[in-house]
C-alpha positions in Angstrom: 24.7 -10.1 -17.9 25.2 -13.3 -15.8 27.2 -13.4 -12.6 30.6 -15.2 -12.9 31.3 -18.1 -10.7 33.1 -15.9 -8.1 30.6 -13.2 -7.9 27.9 -15.9 -7.6 29.8 -17.6 -4.8 30.4 -14.1 -3.0 26.6 -13.4 -3.4 25.6 -16.7 -1.8 28.1 -16.1 1.1 26.6 -12.6 1.6 23.0 -14.1 1.6 24.0 -16.7 4.1 25.7 -14.3 6.5 22.5 -12.0 6.2 20.3 -15.0 7.2 22.5 -15.9 10.1 22.7 -12.4 11.4 19.1 -11.1 10.9 16.6 -14.0 10.1 13.7 -11.6 10.6 15.0 -9.3 7.8 15.9 -12.2 5.7 12.1 -13.6 6.0 10.9 -10.1 4.9 13.0 -10.2 1.7 11.7 -13.9 1.0 8.3 -12.6 0.8 6.7 -12.1 -2.6 6.2 -8.4 -3.3 2.6 -7.0 -2.7 0.3 -6.4 -5.7 0.5 -2.7 -5.3 -1.6 -0.3 -7.3 -2.4 -2.1 -10.4 -4.1 -0.6 -13.5 -7.5 -1.7 -12.4 -7.3 0.2 -9.2 -6.3 3.3 -11.2 -9.1 2.9 -13.6 -11.5 2.6 -10.8 -10.2 5.5 -9.1 -10.2 7.7 -12.4 -13.8 6.6 -13.1 -14.8 7.5 -9.5 -13.1 11.0 -10.0 -14.8 11.9 -13.1 -18.2 10.8 -11.7 -17.6 13.1 -8.7 -16.8 15.9 -11.0 -19.8 15.3 -13.1 -21.9 15.2 -10.0 -20.4 18.5 -8.7 -21.1 20.3 -11.9 -24.7 19.0 -12.2 -25.4 19.6 -8.5 -24.2 23.3 -9.1 -26.4 23.7 -12.3 -29.4 22.2 -10.7 -29.0 23.9 -7.3 -29.2 20.9 -5.1 -26.8 21.1 -2.1 -26.5 17.3 -1.6 -25.5 16.4 -5.1 -22.0 18.3 -4.9 -21.4 16.7 -1.5 -22.2 13.3 -2.9 -19.7 14.1 -5.8 -17.0 15.1 -3.4 -17.6 11.9 -1.5 -17.5 10.0 -4.6 -14.1 11.5 -5.6 -12.9 10.9 -2.2 -13.7 7.2 -2.4 -11.9 7.1 -5.8 -8.6 8.5 -4.1 -9.1 6.1 -1.3 -9.2 3.2 -3.6 -5.8 4.0 -4.9 -4.2 5.1 -1.7 -5.3 2.4 0.6 -3.1 -0.7 0.6 -4.9 -4.1 -0.2 -4.6 -6.9 2.1 -3.0 -4.8 5.1 -4.9 -5.7 8.2 -6.3 -2.7 9.8 -6.2 -1.8 13.6 -3.3 -4.2 14.3 -0.2 -2.7 15.9 3.0 -4.5 15.5 4.8 -4.2 18.9 8.3 -5.9 19.3 8.8 -8.3 22.2 11.2 -6.3 24.1 9.0 -3.3 24.1 6.9 -4.6 26.9 9.6 -3.4 29.4 8.5 0.3 28.5 5.0 -0.2 29.8 6.0 -1.7 33.1 5.9 0.7 35.9 
């Protein structure tokens, strides 16, 4: 259901006041949403999980110690594929500009 002219005008005013009060927050909302966890990532994780289970079972039947360990690592990698966010730089800490006063002694 479309907005009426008054509702649209009120929404535009709210957006303008938000941009004036907190431009950083407004910039965050302007960014396109991250791709997230798509079906391809879930499929890869599922295949890794099934392959890991298969390696666990085969390793137990054959009696090799390293095969179940490898199966566990494959399952862990499958979970990591889904849980880790794509495109996020690692090792970078976002410190606000005014936080430097906390470290001055």
